[in-house]
N, C-alpha and C positions, 0 to 999 in steps of 0.2 A: 672623578680619574678614568674613565674608562674609551681610551683612544682603541682606534682601528686592528695596530698593534699592540697587544699586550707585553710592553718588554719596556726596558727602562731608557728614558729619554734625554737627549742633551741640549740645553737650549744653546740655540743658534745666536749669535752676536750681530748689533745692531749697529748701524750709525747714527740711529736715533734714540729713544727713552727707552726698547724695550728690545726683548729678543726671541730666539722662536726654539724648535725642540729637532732633534735629531737622535734615530733610534741609533744606539750600539751594537747590535746584531743586523750583520752583513746580509742580502740575499732576500729579506724580507718588508713587506709595505706598510709602512705607518702611514700617520695623518700626514707628517710634514712632507714625505716623499710621495705622496699624493698627491697634496696642496700645490705642492712646488711643480709636481709637473705640470697639472691643468692649468698651473698659469701660465707660465712656458709655452705652454702648449696656445691657449686662447692668446695671448699677448702677440705670440707667431702669426696666428691666423688675422689678427688685426692689422698689424706691422702691415704683413707683406698686401691686405685687402688697399690701405690709405696710400702705401706707394704706389703701388702700382695705377692706382686711380689719379696720383699725381705725376704718372709718369717716370719713377724711378723704377730703377732695380734694386731686387730684395735679396739679396743672395749671402745670410749667413755664413762664415768660415765655419761654425762650429755650433753649438746647442747651448754654449752658456753664453749666462743674463750679458755678460759684457759685449761679447760677437754679434747677441742679438739685436743690441743696442746700437754698434757701430754699424751692421748694413742698414739699421733704419734710418739713421740719421748724418751716417755718412757722405752718400751722394749728395745730403741738400745743402752741406755746407761746406767750406776749408775749415782745419785744426783740429784737433786733439778731441775724440769724443771717449768721456767716461759713463762707465755702468755702474756706479757706487749710487745714481740716485734709484735707480731698477733694484739694486739690491736691497737699499735700506729699506727700498719699498713692500718687496718680496718680504725682508724680515720682520716687517712690521705686522705682516698679515699672519706670517708663521708662527710668532711669539703668542698673540692674541687664540690662533687653532690650538697649540698646545697648555695654554695656561688655564682652558677648560680641566685639563687632567689634577691642574693642582687645586686651583680657585673654587671649581664646582664640583665637586669630586663627588657628595653626594646629592646633585641634585640631577633627580630621573631625568625632567624634561630636555636638558641639556646635553644627554646621553641616550634619549630614549631606552633607555631601561624602566624596567617596573612595570611594563604596557603603558608608558606614558604618551601614547600616541597625539593623541589631538594637544597635548600644553608643547612636547616636543613642532609639532608642525607650526602652531602659535609661534613658538622663536625664530621658528626661520621666515617666517614670512614677514613678523615685524619686524626683523634684522634686513630683510631685503627693501622696506619700505625706506626704514632709516636709511640704506646704503644711497638709496636711489636720492631721498632730498639731501642727503650732505651735497650728492654730488652736483645736483642741483644749486647748491652756495657751495662750491667749488671748496668743502674742507675734507679734503681727500684723506686725510690723513686718519679721519674719524671715521669715514667709508673702509678702509683698508680696515681698523681694528675691529670695524662690526661686522667686516664680511670674513675675518679669521674664524671668529667665534660662530659664524652662520654654517659656514664650509665642517667644521671641526661636526654639529649638531646632525648635519645631513648626512655625513658620511658616517656618524656610527647608528644610523638607522639600518644602515648593511652589514655593517658587521654584529651588530646587536640585537635583531627583531629574524625572524625566520623568513624571511622575503625571498633569501635564495633557496632555501629547503623549498620553499613551495614552488619550485620550476620557475619563476621570475628570473632572466636575462638584464630587462631592460629595466630604468628608473622607474622609481613612482612619482610620477608626474602630480597628483594630487597632495604631495608633498612641498610643492613651491608654487601653489596651485590653490589658494585659500578659498577659491569660488566651488569647487569640487569636492563632494564628501570624501570620506577616509571609511572606507567600505570593509566590510566581514571584521569587524575587530572581535579578537574572544575575548566574551563577558569577565566580570570577575571573579563569578561563580564557576567557571569553564576549565576544568583540567586541561592539560597542553602539553604535560610532559611525562615520559616514563622516569623510573629510578634506573639509576647508573649506579650499581657496587661498587665497581671497581673506579667510577670518577674518571675514565675513557671511555665514552662511546662517543661514535661516530655521528648518530641524531638520535635524539633523545625524545623529539617531537613524534607526538602521540599520530598513530595510523589515520582515529579519528581526524584533526587537526588539518592533515595535511590534504586528506581527499578533499572537508567541507573548504579547504585555501582562507581558513581563519588565521589572521595575523594577530602575533605574539611577541615577548621579548621578554628577556630574562629579569628575576627578581634578585638587586644586589642592596647589602648593608655593609656596612665597616662597624653598626655597632650593635647589632640582633641577629640572631639565626630564625626569628619568625619571617612567613610569606605565607600568603594565600594557600591554600588544599589545591596540592595538583599542579601548584604553577612551576617554569621552569627556576631554575638559577641564571643568575649571570655567569659566575665562576667566576677562578683568580685566589689567590693566596689570601687578600684579602677579603672578599666576599665569603661573610658570616654563616648565608644561607648556604651555603651549599653540604652542611651538616644536617639540613634539614631534608623528609623526603617530598617530592622526588628529589633525590641527588644527581650532582652530576653539573652539567653547563654546557649550555649553548652558542656562546661568545665564540664569535670568527676573529678575534684581534690577533691569535695567532696563526702561522702555517705550519701545527705538528703535523708530522706524519697522519695524524688519524682523523686532521680535516682542512687538510692541506687543497684538496678540492674545493671544500665551501669557503675558505681564506682568500683563494682564489678568485672565487664568483663574485665576494662579497669586492673585493676590491675593485674587479672590473666593472659592477655596478654603482659603486660609491666615485669611481672614476666620471663612470660616464652621465653621472646626476652631479658632479660637481662643476664639468662641463656646461651643462643644460642648464645651471645657475649663472654660470659666469656668461652663456650667453643671454639671458635674463637680462643681467645689468647693464650687459657691452648696447645692445640694441635700446634700452632707456636712456642710456646715459649718450647717445651715440660714440663714434669712432675714436676721433680729438680728446674727449674727456676721460673716456675709459680708459685708453692710455696717459693720461694726466694722472689718473686716481693710479696708474702699477709704476710713475717716477718716470714714463718713456718722456725724457727731456732733455734739451739744453743744461748739464748743469749748473751754469752759472744765472742764479738770483740775486737782483738789485733791491737792498730794502733800505730807505733812507727815513730813521728818524729826526725831525729836525724843530727847531723852538722857532715860533714866529712870533716873536715882541718886536718891539720897533728898533730892536737895538742891532735886533740880526739883520739886517737889510742886505748888508753886504757877504753873510754869510748865504742868506737864500741865493743872493743873486749867484754865488759861485756854487752850488750845489745846482742850480738849475744848469750853467755852462757846462758842468760832468756830466749828469744828466744824457745832454744833447750832444757831448762828446761822445760819452759811450753808444748811443742810439746811431748817430751817425757813421761811428769808425767801425764799430762791434757788427751793422748791420750784413748780411751773409756770412759769417761764419760763425763758427763753433761757441766762439765768446759771448755770441750776441744772448743777452738775456731769455730767459725763458719765461719768465716772470719779474712786475716790476711791483713794488710797494710802499707806501707811501705815507706813512703816521705823522703829521703835525701835533705840535702839544706847547702850552703855556700854562698861563694861570688864571683861571683853575681851570681850563678844561682841557681833553689830551683827546686824539682820535680824529675823526672815526680810520681805521684801515683801510687804506684807499688799495684796491689790487687788481692787475690789470697783465692781459696777454699785450698788448697793443704798445708798442710804443710808443705812436701819437698820440695816444691817449694820455700815456704819462706825462709826455713832455707840456699837453693842455693844464693834466693837473696841476703840476709845477707851475705854470702861467701863470695858475689862479692862485699861489701860493702869497701873501701877501704878511708885513711884518708890520706891528701895530702892536700899542699899549704894554702892560710889562713894565709899570713905572717900580714895582720895588722888584725884589733880587731872587729869591729862589724860582722854580717853576717844574713845573709836573713832568721833570724829564723818566722817572722811572715808568710812571705810570704808560707814556708813551712807548718805553722799551720796553714793555710787559706785552703789550698788544701788540708790536712786532713777532717776539717772541714765539708767541701764542700764534699767531696768522703767516709767519713766513713758515716753508720746509723747513726738516730738521736739515743742521750743520750748513745753515745759512751764514755770507756774510752783509752785518749790520752796520749801517754807518749813522754814528749819531752827531748832530751839528747846536751845540751848544756855548753860550759866553755864560750861565747861569749854574749855580749851581742844586744839588737837587732838596724839594719843600719835599716831596715825599721819603725821603731817604728811610723810612721805616719798609723799604718796599725791597731794600737792598738783598737781605736774605733771601728773598721770593725770585728776584732776579737771577741771584748764586745759584738756586734751585731751577731754575729755569734755563739756564748754561749750559750747565750739567747734566739735565734732561733731551734737551735740544742738540748741544753737540755745535752751539751755532756760536759766530768769532764777532767778537762787537770792539768796534773801534770806535774811539770819541775825538772828534776835534773839536779843538776846543779855543775858543779865544777869549780878549781882556775886551768887554762892552766900553764904547769911548764915551757914549751919549749917555749912558745910565745917570742920575743923580742920585748917587751912593758912594759909600767910600771904597776905599781902590780895597780888592779881597786879595790874599796871600795866596800863593799858589796851593797852597796846606788844601785851600777849600774843594779842587781836582781831585783831591786823595780817591775821594770814593769814586770816582768813573775810573782813575787808573787800577785800583785794584780788581774792578768788573770787566775790565779791557784784561787784564792778566788772570783773570779767573778764567775768561774765555778762549786766550792765545791770542785777540787782537791787541792793539797800538793805543797809546793814551798819548794824541796829538798838541801840544799847547804851544797857539803862535800868537801873534798879531793879527787881527782882519786884515792886514794890506798883506801880510806872510800867509795865508789860507788858501791862495788860489797858486802855492807854489809845493803844498804838502798833497793835493788830491791825488797826484799819481799812484797813492796808494789805494785809490779807490780803482783806478784804471786797473792797477796791476793785478787787484784779485777778485776783478769781476770778470773771469775769465774761466774755460772750460778747462778742468779734469785739473782744479789747483791743490796740489798735495805741501805739507811740510815736512821737509826734512830735518831740521831742529830750532829747537824753541827751548831758551834757559835765560833764567832772571836772577839777576843778584840784591840782596836787601843793601848791601856794603860792597863795593867790590875792591878787586885788588888784580895785580899781574895775572892774568889766566888763560892758558891755552884749551881752544873749543875745537876737537876735532869732529869733521862731519865725512860721508859718504855720499859723490855724487857719480849716477849713474848715466849709460850712455842715452835712455829716453826722455830725459828732463830737459826742457828747455825754459826759456825766460829766468833765469835763477836770478833771483833779487835777497839779498841780506838787507834785513833791516836792524838798526840799532838804535834804543831811544835812553836820553839819558842826557846830561851834561857834565864836561871836562872827562871829555872821552877821548883818549887815543888807542888805534890798535892796524894792527898787521896781519895782511892776509897774504895765505900761501898756497898755492897750487902742489898738484900731485910733482911736476917737474922741478920745484924748489923754487921757483919764481913767484917773488913778493913784490905788493905794492904795501903801503900806508895809507891810512888816512887824508893826509898831509892833500892827494889830488889825484883826480881820475889817472890810471895809467894801463899797463899791459892786461890786467888782469879783471877790470872793470872800470864803471862810470861812476862817478860818487857825486851826490848831491845832498847836502844840508839844507836844514831848515829849521828853526826851534829847538825842537827840543828830540829829530829826527834826520837819523844819516841811512840815507838809502845807496846800496851799491848795488848796480844791475852790474852783470858778470855779463863780458863778451861772450859773442855766440860760440867764438873758435875755443873755450874753454875745456878742461881737458877731464877724462871719467877718472874718479879714484878720490882718494884719500885726501880732501884738504886741512888746511887747519886756519884760526883765527886766535889771532893772542888781544886779549883784549887787555887794556890799563887805563885803572881811575879806579878813584877809592871814594864815587859816587855811587848810588844804585843806577841800575841800566838793565834794560830786558835786550835782548838778540833773538834772531828770528831769521832761518834761512828757507825760501817759499820758491816754491817750481811749478811747471805742469808736465804733467805725466801721467798714464794711463795707470800709470802700476800705484797700487793704494792699498787701504786694507778698510774695515769696519769693526767695529767691536763691542763688546759690553761683557759686564762682570757677570757674572751665576752662579748660583748657590744649590747644593741639593736640596730635595724635597721628597717627603714620603707619601708612602697612600695606593691606592689598588696598582699603580704605575708609577713607580717613583724614578727622577730623575733630577736634571739640573732646569731651574729656571732663572730668569734675569732678576740681577738684583734690581728693586725699585728703586732704591737711591743709592746710598756710599755703603758700599764694601764693610763686614765687617772687621773690628777691629779684635787681635791678640788671635786669627790663624791664620792661615794660608788661604790667598786668594785666587780667584780660576776665574779665567775668562775664554771665554770665546772669540776668533779670530776668523774673518772671511778674505783672504787675499785676494786681489783682483789684478791678472796679468792682462800684459796685450792680447794672447790669444788665448784667454779663460786663463783657471787655477792648474793645468798642467804646464804653463809657463814657468812656474815661479817656483821654488823653492824656498821655506823661510828656514834662516839659520838659529837666529835668537830673537827671544821676546821677554825685555825688559821694565821693570818698573822705574824709573828714572825719578830722581827727585830733582823739582824744578829751579830750586833756591841752591843744596848744597851741591857739592862735588861726588863724587860716584860716576858708576855708568850703571848702579840697578844691582839688583838681586838675581841670580841665576832664575831659570823656571826648567821644568819638566814641560814638553810637546807628545801629544798625541794626534796623529791624522786622521781626522774624522773623514774625509774626502770631499772632492768638490771644491777642493782651494778652505776648506773648513778646517781650524787646527784648534784644540782643544788644550788651554796654556794655565799648569798650578805656579804661585810662586808662593815659596815656604815662608819670607821675609818680607814684607813688606812694607815701604816705606812712613814712618810715623807725621810724617808733613807730607805737603803737597808732592804728587807725584804725578806722573804723565807714562802713555805706554808708547816706547818703541821698539821698531821691528826691523832685523838686518835680513837679509837673507840674497839670492841669486837671480837674474832675470836670465832665462836660459835663452830667450831670442839674442842673446847681446851677448850673454856668457859674461856680464856682469855684477858686480855686487851693488845693491842698493839698500837704503836708509830711507824707513819714513816714520814718524812720529806724530802722535795725537797731538793734539791744541788744547784740549781741556784738561784744568787742572782737578785733580781728585785727592780726597781724602779717603780715609777710613774712620768709622763710626763704632761705638760698644751700646747705640740704640739702631731698634729695626721701628721701621714704620711699613705695614702691609695694611691694603687697601683694593675694592674690588667692585666696580660696575658691571654689572650682567646686561643691562638692558639701556635701554633712552627714558627718556622722562616729557611728558607732557606738557603742553603751557599751561599754566596757572595751578599745576597740581604739584605738591609736594614729593621728593624724592628721598629715602634713607640709605645711604650711604654709608657700611659700616667699615672701623678701620680696627687693625690692630697695632698695638705697641708693645716691645721689649726693650729691656736694659741687660747688659751682661756687666755695666760698670755697676756702680753703686744705684744703691735705688735712693727714691725722695720725689719731689716734687716738679715737675715737668711742665710748661708753658706748650700749648696747642695756639697754634697759628695757620689759621686758614683763606687761601685766597680763590677767588676766579676772575677770569678776566674781563667778564661781562653784568660783573658788580651785583648778581644776583642776589635775591635776601638768602642769607644764610644763619643757621645756628646751630652751634655745637659749643661741649665743654671748653674753655679757655683753660684750662689747667686738670691732670691727674698725675696719682698717685702709684709710683712704681716700684716692685718689690726685682731685687737680682733674678734674673731668669724667668719668672713668670710673666706670662703675656696679660695683656689688660686689653679690656674692650671700650672701645667708642661709639657713638653713632653723630655725622652729618648729618643735616637736613638740609635742603636746598629748593629751592621752588622760583623756577622762573617765569616773568611775569606773563601775565593770558597771552598780549600781544606780540610774543616770541616768535618770528617765522619759523616755520618749521624746515627743519634739517641746520639749523643752526647750532653751533658747538663752544662747547665752553672749558677751560683748562681748568682744574683744584689743583692749587700745590698744597699739599697738608705738613706743616713743620713742625717739630718736635725738640723743644731745647732742654737742657737742664738749667736747674735753676741756679745752678754756677755759671749758668751760659759756656762751659768750656765744652759740650759734645752736647751734639744734636742731628737728626737727619730728617728726612723729608719723604714723600712719596707724591708722585706727580698721576693726575687722571684726567681722561677724555670724557666728556658727558656730551651724549648728541639731545637735542630739544627736536622731537614729532613729535607731530599732529597726528593723532590716532585717525584713521580712515576706513570707513567701512566699503569703498569703491574697489570691489577685485574684479571689476569686468572688464576684460579686455575690448579694444575697442574693432569694430565688427567691419569688414571690408567685401564688398561684391563686384566683381567687374562684370560689365554689364556689354561690353563690345569690344572684340578684335579685329581688328581691319589689319590682315595681312597677305592678302588676296596674292599682292602685288612681289611679295620676296620668291625669290628661284630659288628651285630645290637645288643649285648647285649652288656652294654657298660663297668658292669663290668668285659668283658673279652679283656678290649680295649690294657691293657701295652705292649702286648710284638709287637702288631704290630703300623707302622708308616703311617703316610699318606705326601703325596707332593702336593705343587702348585709353578706355574710357571706365570707370570705377566710382560707387558711391561709399563713402566712407559716414561711418555717425558711432558716435561712442553710448548710442540707447539715453536712458538716466544715468549715466554717469556723469564726472564732471567734469567734462567737455574735453575736445582734441586740442594739444597743445600746441603738436608739431607732426608735419609729415616731410619725411626725410627721404631720398633714395639709398638706400643697399645695394643695390646691385643692378646694375646698366650703365650705358654712358649715355644715356638718353636726356631729354628735356623733361621734365616733370611740372606742372603748373597745378595748380588747385582753387577752386572759391575759398571765400573766409574761412577764415577756424571757426567766426565765433555763428557759421548757421550752422542747424541741427543735421543737416544731411550736406555733406561736402561730396563736389564733384573733382575726381583728381585727372588728368589727360596727359597723356603722356605718349612720346612719340621720340624714335630711335631708328638709328639706320635697321637695316636686314641683316647688318651685320652680328648687332648687336643682339640677340634671339632671346633674352632671361631679363626678368624687371623682376627686382622686387622691392618696394616701399614700405616706409615703416612709420604707422603712427601710435606716438604718443602721448596718452591722456593726461590729467595735471598732476596726477600722482604718480605717473609713472609705469600705468599698464600699458602695455605692448598688444598691437593689433596689427598685422601684415597680409601686404595684397603681394600674391605672386603670379608671373604667368612664362608659360615659356614657350615661344615657336616652332620650337627645334624638332625636327622631323627625323624621322627613317624610311626616306620614302612614301610614297601616298600625296594624296591632297594636300592642298592650304590648309592651313590654320582656320579653324569658324569663325566666322563675325561673330559670331554672340557667345559668351559665358552663360546660359540661365541657370537659376538654382537651381538644387536638389530636385523639386519632385519633377522639371522641366526636361532633367537630364534622363530620368528615369520615365518619363512618358518617351522619349527618345530611343532611349536603348529597347524599348519594348516595342516600338513599332518596328525597330531595324530587325527583332528576334522575328517580328512576324513578315514580315514583308520578305527578310533575309534574301534582298540584291545586291549585289555588293558593295554600291557606295552605302546601303545600309548596313553593312558589316562593317565598312570604316567606320562608321560611324559611332557604332555599338563600343568597338574596340578603340576607338581614342575617346570615348564619351567616360568609360571606366577609367584609361588612363589620366588625363585630366583632371578629371573628379577629385583621383585618388592622392593626384599633387598639389589640391588643393585645402583637400583635407587634411594634409600633413604638414603642413603649410599654418594651416590654424591652430594643429595643435600645439 
């Protein structure tokens, strides 16, 4: 638990199943500030490169994530651009970066403590291998989580070792290059520190160690004061080794007055090293996939889970018509989905998950979907939904089409767990099968689906097959960018009740949904104008089909407080949505102890019987400074009341730490109210996912990937603050990998108990595959339960860490004029040879810089020839060769001149350059001097590129 800044940390909120950490102390650098800064810088660089290559301007109005996304996506299409997906991706990385300080505090390799240099480097290089494999399989969340952990370990090297004390300012490239040795490590018997009696010494490293450039790091233990003789201590209030001679501390986590220079040097080196690692990943992934990993994409994702039995022909045809309409009508707008997902199911099969960013491919997949079989009634609906929830990005909208109940109803608790961890919204379109030979089923057969829809904030629409086409407006409404929820409530038994909600100036396409039967309502705007349920009117257009009423407000609606009076004695749900950039993401957090105590995200439901703590990240139209947060409440879903009051602390950058003393015992949601400074209007936003409290705690950690065919042990910890006794354990994964674990455990009140899960991916599992584990624990009475969710990557062990090699063999740029303004009619050419030597083979070659034309011989050849030609106006070329395991080699050349003759026609290998240089020195004629100078210049550039 040794962060680069040894201070209290706070967990950031997410819209997904994880959070991150912020420092309470201002003006100092920590893991989160470093990681956030380098991610924003690298994403900005990549966005600029892609935008300029496509001929778009890239001019962010500020430095916030939402302004960056708007500058990148805005010029490409019309409509609202939301930064929520990028925010969520950042937070997923930041949480894993910070969680190493809670879950792996005593692991020396994860923090480069106790001179664990080789083991720490292994964690970094293995992590990078996993990230590259995950990206190739488009498992971006798994890649982000691993990236967060890897960056923490990499950054800790500079804060915990004596790298900067040795006078180094550049990153230690060997940490991310396993083909290079770790040089000059201090031996276990080598003394490294002098004794510091006062405990505050600027530099305890022995002069001999500094002179010999020996690398060391401080020893740390929270359980014992022993350490090897003469070794440095890491230091800090929890490090017991600081009382053992040599006493003192060498970590640079804090920027205290006596070591502020060393702290700043470590921060600078850690920042440069983090950027270096991100560039390695970017080059291996390619710009577009790197941006997808970072959540830089339109916010809309369309995900269908469809039963494909014989009675579903009409439903499939309607779903096909909807996807065609989405693709055709939203093309070229910000509402165009960034990804399409399809999961079919029947009985006994379900899946596979079909994912694509290509709309025409999704049309083709739907055209192949046919109805057949299914003579019995229940189907594997929840198994298909499980694949969708784990395969789709967090906060997705998922649409389920079925006319059958769930055969796999045992998955219901798992589905609720996944809904809560992903914060995705699930809507069901339930029809009555007319051609199945079975008795008719009562409406209660679909109650399980209604429960799941309600838990997620979705809709459960029950209609005849002939009516189905009239209900799919819901899909068109919600498959849009920047969709927000203003209000959502439910009642198990209705009565006359008035609900008030605030509409702000930024909201567009506002829609009210009411599901239920025998419902009347009256809607009133801020000016007092009213409209009833009976017909469309001055306020909006009403459409009723089955159990769904949809009210689309007119475009000239007024901002301010609206109210809707619902009149019924039947169960119903009410939801108000719209499109707006103003939104928030959140998570519940809890305090943890250790060397660097702080707050970490709650992996399941927050604890009952104590105040709840949340972290909110508020997203405004012009960054966080354009928003003021007024109130944050936990509001009961089913009961009356506006929720308990809360205390708020502004953490900066739009982040707010919220403490709520009185948490509702039943299901609740998060309600945020505030002011949009751009329009000076009040706004209201609400979460959709229902949450409840629990007295049970479940914690689990995955800190590495697993190899195909090999078992991995995953320890987890359980505790209850309620009544002790027997608790059942149910663990599932979405890949059906074999697992073993105890099916029950006895818990004592207030005491932690430990258990282990063993999971074994089959030997033929493709490298980069990820699987989602859900650990569910329930009391014997069934009244209390909780869960944890983990994402595990399967990665094949690799031994090829050698980068592809590029040799530039000829350059023809003689015709390029010295005056660049005259360059347009002229061309230059380059030829290069590329090989992966004895590696896995080159998989791709791509142009990274330059606007010319790049061609190459077949990649299956052991020696590949690349040919490049470009206008003399485009004077730099760089192309990237990536092998089959993600190692990257570069070809770089520049014909930029600062006066002098044209560029050389040949770029010989090193020994030929040396001969040319020697010859030039001996002959010492003007032309020779020019060759000598330019030979050194070009060679240095090539060497730099090779590094």
